[in-house]
N, C-alpha and C positions, 0 to 999 in steps of 0.2 A: 440432217445427216448428209455426209459427203458420200457420193457414189463413185467408185473407181472402176475403170475398165479392167478386164482380166489381165491385160498387159501391164498396167500399173501395179496390180497386185503381185504379179510375178517379179517385177523389178524391185518392188519394195521388199519382198521376201529375200531376194538375193542380197540387197544392201544390208538388211538387218542381220543376215548371217555373216557377212564380211565385217560388219562394224565392231563387234566386241574384240576381235583379234587386232584390228587397227588401233583401237583405243589402248589395248594392252601394249602393243608394240611402241606406240608413240609416247606412252607414259614411261617407257624405258628407253628414251631417245638416246641416251649415252651409249647404249648397247646395240643400237640400230645399225645393221649392216647396209652400207650404201656403196654403190659403184657408179662409175661415170659412163654415160651413154655417148656423150659428145661434149663439145665445149659448153660449159654452164648448163649441162643437162644431166641430171642425176636420177637414179632409180634405187629404191631401197628394197630389201627383201620383203618388207611389209607391203609395198606396192605390188610386188609380184604375187604374193600370197593372196592379197585382196582380189587382184585381177583373176587369178585362178578360181577363187570361190565364186565370183560373179559369173565367169564363163561356165563353170560346172552347173550352177543353178539355172542359168538361162538356157543352156543346152538341154538340160533335163526337161524343162518346160516347153521349149521350142526347138527340138533337134533339127528341124529343117531350115532354120534361120542361119544365115551367115552373120558374121560380126566384124566390126573394125574396132580393135582395142589398142590401147596406147602402147603396151610393151610387146605384145606378140604380133601386132599388125592385123592382117586380114585372116579371118577364119572362115573357111567355106562351110556352107550349110549342107545338109544331107540331100 
């Protein structure tokens, strides 16, 4: 049996919550809303929604932790 730390469990839960929406969005790739961040650098609404889900779950579990995330950048901890 594999034993996970509490942190791995929190991260896995966050990813599993974001996953179904990402699968749904990318199965409808023709309708995916994409915008340009910079030269050859794109972001989709699916990316933003997934990031928000991950932030929400991780902040709920570890509100005092700061984060560095791709789309929003630095998020200060409490």
